[in-house]
VMD Tcl script that draws the C-alpha trace (Angstrom):
set ca {
  {-0.09 0.16 0.13}
  {1.38 3.34 -0.89}
  {0.09 6.45 1.00}
  {-0.69 9.60 -0.85}
  {2.59 11.10 0.27}
  {4.85 8.17 -1.04}
  {5.43 5.86 1.42}
  {4.90 2.13 1.02}
  {3.62 0.09 3.39}
  {2.96 -3.45 2.57}
  {-0.03 -4.91 3.52}
  {0.96 -8.28 6.13}
  {0.20 -11.36 4.45}
  {-2.05 -12.45 7.71}
  {-4.57 -9.45 6.99}
  {-7.39 -10.33 5.14}
  {-9.12 -8.38 3.24}
  {-8.88 -4.87 5.18}
  {-7.31 -2.88 2.41}
  {-9.18 -0.38 2.79}
  {-8.53 0.11 6.40}
  {-4.80 -0.59 5.98}
  {-4.40 1.93 3.40}
  {-6.15 4.69 5.53}
  {-4.46 3.88 8.72}
  {-0.69 3.49 7.13}
  {-1.48 6.78 5.43}
  {-2.58 8.57 8.55}
  {0.71 6.83 10.99}
  {3.51 7.40 8.22}
  {2.46 11.09 7.10}
  {5.49 13.11 7.46}
  {3.34 16.22 7.95}
  {4.87 18.07 10.97}
  {2.35 18.39 14.27}
  {1.28 15.07 16.32}
  {-2.36 13.77 14.94}
  {-5.43 11.77 16.40}
  {-7.06 9.63 14.72}
  {-9.84 7.19 15.93}
  {-10.93 3.42 15.41}
  {-13.71 1.70 16.17}
  {-16.78 -0.66 15.52}
  {-18.09 -3.92 17.14}
  {-16.06 -6.84 19.07}
  {-14.74 -9.45 17.03}
  {-13.77 -7.23 13.82}
  {-9.72 -7.95 13.96}
  {-9.35 -4.38 15.05}
  {-6.96 -5.45 17.36}
  {-4.91 -7.35 15.07}
  {-4.89 -4.50 12.27}
  {-3.41 -2.23 15.02}
  {-1.13 -4.34 16.12}
  {0.41 -5.00 12.69}
  {0.33 -1.42 12.41}
  {2.16 -0.79 15.68}
  {4.26 -3.32 14.12}
  {5.90 -3.11 10.71}
  {5.92 0.76 11.80}
  {7.80 0.54 14.89}
  {4.66 2.04 17.21}
  {3.72 1.73 20.10}
  {0.51 0.11 21.63}
  {-0.85 -0.35 24.67}
  {-4.18 -2.33 25.55}
  {-6.80 -1.04 28.05}
  {-8.77 -3.06 30.10}
  {-11.43 -3.30 33.06}
  {-9.42 -2.37 36.39}
  {-9.11 0.82 38.04}
  {-7.40 4.29 37.23}
  {-4.51 3.72 39.08}
  {-4.18 0.05 37.76}
  {-4.29 0.81 34.07}
  {-1.94 4.28 34.58}
  {0.51 1.70 36.41}
  {0.29 -1.28 33.15}
  {0.54 1.85 30.51}
  {3.93 2.70 32.78}
  {5.13 -0.50 32.46}
  {4.20 -0.74 28.82}
  {6.44 2.51 27.87}
  {8.89 1.21 29.46}
  {9.45 -1.94 27.93}
  {8.84 -0.23 24.54}
  {11.31 2.42 25.70}
  {13.73 -0.61 26.12}
  {14.13 0.28 29.94}
  {14.84 -1.95 32.92}
  {12.22 -0.75 35.68}
  {8.45 0.21 34.58}
  {7.55 4.08 34.82}
  {5.39 5.47 37.16}
  {3.53 8.43 35.77}
  {1.44 10.64 38.41}
  {-1.65 10.76 36.22}
  {-2.79 10.52 32.89}
  {-1.53 14.27 31.98}
  {1.98 13.13 32.46}
  {1.69 9.97 30.68}
  {0.15 11.80 27.57}
  {2.34 14.67 27.38}
  {5.36 11.40 27.72}
  {3.64 8.95 24.93}
  {3.14 12.25 22.27}
  {7.09 12.53 22.06}
  {7.22 9.04 20.99}
  {7.04 10.95 17.42}
  {9.83 13.41 18.23}
  {12.23 12.31 15.57}
  {9.88 10.66 13.21}
  {6.10 9.88 12.07}
  {5.66 6.96 14.88}
  {1.58 5.39 15.13}
  {0.76 5.54 19.47}
  {-2.02 3.19 19.92}
  {-4.57 2.95 23.08}
  {-6.62 -0.12 22.02}
  {-10.26 0.02 24.46}
  {-9.80 3.88 25.14}
  {-13.52 3.44 26.46}
  {-12.28 1.40 29.59}
  {-10.08 4.17 30.57}
  {-12.53 6.90 29.90}
  {-14.91 5.19 32.23}
  {-12.39 5.23 35.23}
  {-11.22 8.78 34.17}
  {-14.04 10.77 32.42}
  {-12.09 14.09 31.78}
  {-9.53 12.36 29.79}
  {-10.30 13.57 26.53}
  {-10.43 16.47 27.76}
  {-6.25 16.00 29.09}
  {-5.73 14.98 25.57}
  {-7.41 18.08 24.07}
  {-4.57 19.94 26.13}
  {-2.03 17.69 25.00}
  {-2.41 18.53 21.67}
  {-3.45 22.24 22.08}
  {-2.16 23.93 18.99}
  {0.74 25.74 20.49}
  {1.81 22.87 22.35}
  {5.15 20.94 22.50}
  {2.99 17.39 20.51}
  {1.87 19.53 17.58}
  {4.84 22.33 17.20}
  {7.25 19.52 17.59}
  {6.46 15.68 17.29}
  {4.76 14.03 14.23}
  {3.32 11.28 16.51}
  {0.18 9.50 15.34}
  {-1.88 8.79 18.39}
  {-5.01 6.30 17.54}
  {-7.48 5.81 19.80}
  {-9.77 2.76 19.80}
  {-12.47 0.93 21.15}
  {-15.56 -1.50 20.77}
  {-18.11 0.72 22.86}
  {-19.61 2.69 19.83}
  {-21.78 5.30 21.89}
  {-18.49 6.02 23.74}
  {-16.24 6.54 20.84}
  {-18.78 8.32 18.32}
  {-19.16 10.45 20.93}
  {-15.66 11.56 21.19}
  {-16.09 13.80 18.22}
  {-19.50 15.11 18.60}
  {-21.46 17.86 19.57}
  {-19.57 20.05 22.64}
  {-17.09 16.76 22.95}
  {-13.06 18.23 24.08}
  {-11.57 16.23 21.21}
  {-14.51 17.61 18.36}
  {-12.79 19.23 15.32}
  {-8.84 17.60 16.99}
  {-9.05 14.12 14.86}
  {-7.67 14.04 11.35}
  {-8.97 9.71 11.51}
  {-12.03 8.50 11.66}
  {-12.32 4.72 10.58}
  {-14.99 2.65 11.40}
  {-14.28 -1.30 11.38}
  {-17.11 -3.05 10.29}
  {-17.92 -6.68 9.07}
  {-16.68 -8.47 5.79}
  {-19.20 -8.08 2.66}
  {-20.78 -11.26 1.43}
  {-18.32 -12.03 -0.74}
  {-15.70 -11.40 1.22}
  {-17.11 -13.73 3.71}
  {-17.27 -16.40 1.29}
  {-13.59 -16.16 0.36}
  {-12.98 -15.75 4.33}
  {-14.97 -18.84 5.34}
  {-13.18 -20.84 1.83}
  {-16.92 -21.64 0.43}
  {-16.73 -18.74 -2.31}
  {-17.02 -22.10 -4.75}
  {-20.57 -22.66 -3.57}
  {-22.62 -19.73 -3.39}
  {-25.41 -21.82 -1.73}
  {-23.38 -22.35 1.30}
  {-21.77 -19.33 1.36}
  {-25.15 -17.53 1.51}
  {-26.66 -19.99 4.13}
  {-22.92 -19.44 6.33}
  {-23.47 -15.60 5.96}
  {-27.14 -15.85 6.92}
  {-26.38 -16.74 10.19}
  {-22.63 -15.76 11.24}
  {-22.86 -12.46 9.03}
  {-19.27 -11.02 8.46}
  {-17.73 -10.91 11.63}
  {-14.18 -12.63 10.97}
  {-13.70 -14.08 15.06}
  {-16.80 -16.16 14.05}
  {-15.03 -18.82 11.45}
  {-12.55 -19.59 14.78}
  {-15.14 -19.47 17.30}
  {-17.14 -21.74 15.32}
  {-13.84 -24.37 14.69}
  {-14.45 -23.10 11.02}
  {-16.58 -23.43 8.58}
  {-18.72 -26.16 7.05}
  {-16.96 -27.51 3.90}
  {-19.92 -28.60 1.82}
  {-24.02 -29.05 1.80}
  {-23.88 -31.98 3.28}
  {-21.87 -31.23 6.40}
  {-23.93 -27.55 6.95}
  {-26.77 -28.83 9.22}
  {-24.53 -30.82 11.27}
  {-22.23 -27.69 11.34}
  {-25.20 -25.54 13.11}
  {-25.99 -28.02 15.18}
  {-22.66 -28.37 16.55}
  {-21.32 -25.01 16.43}
  {-23.82 -23.00 16.57}
  {-26.97 -24.32 18.31}
  {-24.44 -26.32 21.32}
  {-24.35 -24.60 24.53}
  {-20.22 -25.73 24.44}
  {-19.59 -23.85 22.07}
  {-18.95 -20.17 21.83}
  {-21.33 -19.27 19.55}
  {-24.15 -20.38 21.06}
  {-24.21 -17.06 23.08}
  {-22.93 -14.71 21.05}
  {-26.31 -13.33 19.60}
  {-26.79 -12.23 23.17}
  {-23.49 -11.02 24.51}
  {-23.33 -7.94 21.63}
  {-26.09 -6.55 23.12}
  {-24.53 -6.80 26.86}
  {-21.49 -6.08 26.04}
  {-22.14 -2.32 25.15}
  {-21.93 0.02 28.35}
  {-24.60 2.72 26.60}
  {-27.31 -0.36 27.20}
  {-28.71 -0.26 30.80}
  {-31.76 -2.00 30.14}
  {-31.00 -4.74 28.23}
  {-34.39 -6.69 28.94}
  {-36.14 -4.55 26.98}
  {-33.93 -3.80 24.67}
  {-33.93 -7.73 23.71}
  {-37.22 -7.72 23.48}
  {-37.32 -5.15 20.76}
  {-34.68 -7.46 19.12}
  {-36.93 -10.12 19.28}
  {-39.93 -8.27 17.78}
  {-37.54 -7.23 14.78}
  {-36.73 -10.36 14.24}
  {-39.71 -12.01 13.97}
  {-40.70 -9.80 11.00}
  {-41.67 -6.52 12.67}
  {-40.37 -3.96 10.24}
  {-42.42 -1.00 11.68}
  {-42.79 0.91 15.06}
  {-45.94 0.59 15.31}
  {-45.54 -3.71 14.78}
  {-42.89 -3.88 17.14}
  {-44.96 -1.11 20.08}
  {-47.36 -3.96 19.11}
  {-45.82 -6.71 19.97}
  {-43.67 -5.42 23.34}
  {-47.01 -4.65 24.23}
  {-46.62 -0.45 24.45}
  {-47.43 3.03 22.67}
  {-45.07 3.50 19.95}
  {-43.90 6.52 21.58}
  {-42.10 4.50 24.19}
  {-39.94 2.20 21.87}
  {-38.31 5.42 20.11}
  {-35.40 5.34 22.32}
  {-35.10 1.41 22.43}
  {-34.90 1.88 18.20}
  {-32.65 4.54 18.08}
  {-30.49 2.72 20.80}
  {-30.07 -0.73 18.95}
  {-29.22 1.58 15.71}
  {-26.66 3.34 17.38}
  {-24.55 -0.14 18.21}
  {-24.78 -1.34 14.76}
  {-27.41 -4.03 15.93}
  {-30.40 -3.15 13.68}
  {-30.36 -0.27 10.47}
  {-33.21 1.54 8.86}
  {-34.30 1.48 5.12}
  {-35.44 4.10 4.30}
  {-38.84 4.61 1.76}
  {-37.21 4.54 -1.83}
  {-40.83 6.55 -2.74}
  {-41.77 8.42 -0.14}
  {-37.80 9.60 1.46}
  {-38.61 8.82 5.19}
  {-37.56 6.02 7.07}
  {-39.33 2.89 6.58}
  {-38.34 -0.48 7.73}
  {-36.10 -1.68 10.28}
  {-34.28 -4.56 9.73}
  {-31.99 -6.68 11.77}
  {-28.00 -5.66 11.04}
  {-26.15 -8.67 12.81}
  {-27.00 -11.96 11.10}
  {-25.62 -13.89 14.47}
  {-28.49 -11.47 16.62}
  {-31.23 -12.79 14.54}
  {-30.56 -16.62 14.81}
  {-30.37 -16.12 18.99}
  {-33.51 -14.33 18.92}
  {-35.97 -16.43 16.80}
  {-34.12 -19.81 17.68}
  {-31.10 -20.27 20.46}
  {-32.80 -18.30 23.11}
  {-36.08 -19.30 21.63}
  {-35.65 -23.01 21.86}
  {-32.67 -23.26 25.04}
  {-34.13 -25.26 27.10}
  {-34.36 -27.89 24.60}
  {-30.60 -27.13 23.03}
  {-29.15 -27.58 26.69}
  {-30.55 -30.79 26.80}
  {-29.04 -31.90 23.92}
  {-31.52 -31.82 21.43}
  {-29.96 -29.12 18.80}
  {-30.59 -31.53 15.62}
  {-34.91 -31.83 16.56}
  {-34.59 -28.03 16.93}
  {-33.05 -27.25 13.58}
  {-35.52 -29.48 11.65}
  {-38.15 -28.21 13.29}
  {-37.32 -24.41 12.98}
  {-37.09 -24.95 9.09}
  {-40.32 -22.69 8.29}
  {-38.86 -20.25 10.47}
  {-35.56 -20.24 9.00}
  {-36.75 -20.05 5.63}
  {-39.41 -17.17 6.03}
  {-37.33 -14.68 8.96}
  {-33.35 -15.76 8.51}
  {-33.15 -16.38 4.53}
  {-36.01 -14.37 2.66}
  {-35.04 -11.04 4.68}
  {-31.70 -12.08 3.75}
  {-31.25 -12.69 0.64}
  {-33.14 -9.45 0.07}
  {-30.36 -7.98 1.93}
  {-27.86 -9.47 -0.46}
  {-30.16 -8.64 -3.79}
  {-29.50 -4.32 -1.99}
  {-25.88 -4.96 -1.44}
  {-25.20 -6.63 -5.06}
  {-26.76 -3.41 -7.20}
  {-25.20 -1.09 -4.81}
  {-21.92 -2.60 -4.82}
  {-21.60 -4.79 -7.93}
  {-23.88 -4.18 -10.53}
  {-22.73 -2.42 -13.84}
  {-24.51 0.08 -14.77}
  {-26.10 -1.75 -17.99}
  {-27.48 -4.48 -16.00}
  {-29.38 -1.10 -13.50}
  {-30.15 1.07 -16.56}
  {-27.58 3.80 -14.78}
  {-25.76 4.37 -11.64}
  {-26.59 3.40 -8.62}
  {-27.51 6.20 -6.37}
  {-29.43 4.17 -3.92}
  {-31.20 1.18 -3.49}
  {-34.01 0.97 -0.97}
  {-37.38 -0.69 -0.95}
  {-41.16 0.84 -0.99}
  {-44.20 0.24 -0.89}
  {-47.05 0.97 -3.77}
  {-50.36 1.65 -3.42}
  {-52.43 0.28 -6.14}
  {-56.27 0.84 -6.90}
  {-56.85 -2.10 -8.80}
  {-55.72 -4.28 -5.72}
  {-56.86 -1.49 -3.43}
  {-54.13 -2.40 -0.68}
  {-50.36 -1.61 -1.57}
  {-47.61 -3.88 -3.01}
  {-44.05 -4.13 -1.26}
  {-41.08 -3.72 -3.22}
  {-38.13 -5.48 -2.22}
  {-35.54 -3.04 -4.66}
  {-36.11 -0.04 -5.74}
  {-32.58 1.60 -7.83}
  {-32.45 5.28 -7.93}
  {-29.98 7.19 -9.78}
  {-29.33 11.46 -8.92}
  {-30.47 13.33 -11.21}
  {-30.61 17.04 -9.80}
  {-33.38 17.93 -7.82}
  {-35.07 14.49 -7.78}
  {-33.84 10.77 -7.83}
  {-34.69 9.18 -11.02}
  {-35.90 5.02 -10.65}
  {-33.74 3.23 -13.01}
  {-34.43 0.00 -11.60}
  {-37.39 -1.64 -9.63}
  {-36.71 -5.65 -8.51}
  {-38.21 -8.66 -6.49}
  {-35.78 -11.39 -4.45}
  {-37.30 -14.87 -3.51}
  {-35.49 -17.09 -1.87}
  {-37.96 -19.75 -1.82}
  {-36.87 -23.55 -2.45}
  {-39.22 -23.23 -6.29}
  {-37.85 -21.55 -9.12}
  {-39.08 -17.97 -10.28}
  {-41.73 -17.82 -12.80}
  {-43.33 -15.70 -14.99}
  {-46.08 -14.28 -12.49}
  {-43.52 -12.65 -10.35}
  {-42.37 -10.68 -13.59}
  {-45.99 -9.50 -14.81}
  {-46.27 -8.39 -10.99}
  {-43.28 -6.07 -11.56}
  {-44.68 -4.95 -14.89}
  {-47.78 -4.41 -12.96}
  {-45.61 -2.37 -10.54}
  {-43.77 -0.38 -12.62}
  {-47.06 1.15 -14.35}
  {-47.71 2.17 -10.71}
  {-44.90 4.08 -10.28}
  {-44.83 8.08 -10.31}
  {-43.96 9.83 -13.90}
  {-42.39 12.31 -12.08}
  {-39.65 9.85 -11.22}
  {-39.16 8.10 -14.46}
  {-37.59 9.45 -17.35}
  {-37.09 5.99 -19.33}
  {-38.83 2.39 -18.69}
  {-37.20 1.09 -15.49}
  {-35.46 -2.34 -16.14}
  {-37.08 -5.49 -14.03}
  {-34.81 -7.67 -11.91}
  {-35.67 -10.83 -10.98}
  {-33.42 -12.22 -7.91}
  {-33.99 -16.11 -7.20}
  {-31.91 -18.23 -5.09}
  {-32.78 -21.54 -6.69}
  {-33.12 -20.10 -10.39}
  {-36.18 -19.82 -12.80}
  {-38.33 -21.85 -14.65}
  {-37.28 -22.07 -18.71}
  {-40.23 -20.03 -19.73}
  {-39.25 -17.13 -17.72}
  {-35.42 -17.49 -18.88}
  {-37.10 -17.94 -22.72}
  {-39.09 -14.48 -22.44}
  {-35.72 -12.57 -20.32}
  {-33.32 -13.61 -23.30}
  {-35.07 -11.38 -25.63}
  {-35.91 -8.77 -23.36}
  {-33.58 -5.98 -22.51}
  {-35.54 -4.24 -20.55}
  {-35.51 -7.67 -17.97}
  {-32.53 -8.88 -15.60}
  {-32.25 -12.45 -13.75}
  {-30.19 -12.69 -11.19}
  {-29.64 -16.21 -9.25}
  {-26.91 -16.75 -6.78}
  {-24.01 -17.47 -9.22}
  {-24.30 -13.84 -10.38}
  {-25.00 -12.58 -6.89}
  {-21.58 -13.98 -5.84}
  {-19.44 -13.79 -8.80}
  {-20.88 -11.84 -11.30}
  {-22.14 -8.29 -12.92}
}
mol new
graphics top color blue
foreach p $ca { graphics top sphere $p radius 0.5 }
foreach p [lrange $ca 0 end-1] q [lrange $ca 1 end] { graphics top cylinder $p $q radius 0.2 }
display resetview
């Protein structure tokens, strides 16, 4: 990876993917620009943040300290010991307070650009709330660090709310950071390669639908299934087995976030969304509360990345809610619901009995998500009838049928004051191939689109996990306005 300043830092072979993250970090950390600078890197646990930073420190000769959940005095003592080891001193350095520690750490870059990394920074803030203010003072425009050093301080953490608030509103560090990098799970194609199942799209889809793109889950589940024949037994032994590290993972993600003060209520909201309640009113009804009483729950879950809002493509407002982390959905729908049976060693029965739930509540919504991601990230402009600016679902009113029609995919292209609809589509993860009936439905919905949003006839996209009937394939072959996308194309095509 070559930085904008011409400094080359090769990405280590053991670091899978993360090309963008490595590039951003090395450009920041190796920049010869005078003055100490501040960067933030954060994301949910088990995304590989610590490995990324350890490799960065190793490649650039930087300093890295990992905070732990202990008292201020204990962390300060550990920081002094780590600093002494980095400097090659025989005795630990005893810092009087964090002001002294920060001043000393920022001097590491007196001679050259050096990354100084503090991992799990929120643990330090929890016992020393004034720490961001101390850092603000240490990085003052006329201070020694800014005038005389090239230290590249990187703060890392998994507490998303704490990390994001470091630069928000009137926070002391607002305006101080030159880098704010969020490490997210792998995309579905990258995850397929990482799990070594990219040559089998159906297997890759199933694994991703249950575990998502979190890198650590591969090791936590003792590696993935090697074939479809092994898939069910792998789920039973590695995901639904109380002895497996993955068994309670879907519940721990919520409880690990310090900003969640009432895990039970948030867990109930997650269960309602996992069951298919995608609107605030539906979630409130499932919880037995008025709509006004669930807003803070949904905002909190969105802040920590466990749910996402899917804006309505035609109305320009927030529409449906979805589970953003597949392992949470699996936990809420199956693991927690049938925990007594699973603890009793009946995972095979539970998994077999859950087939309808998995098909409708997990595979179905997940395939729709992948279809939207494919349109946005991989499909070419010819396929979509233009460059995609956004890909979202919507509901279209229909006088003929006297009810609204849900539409999984609306591809819009920014065009002046309004966004033009270039394509619409449906994604079906059913066991039967899609036939011409779905094409007729899409043609009907295309005729209901608001004319002000349509400059030319939008293309029709049909996504199917199990393929297409011969008559649909034959018709589509003669129509330039129709695109058929199967799993193989989702995972490898354009």
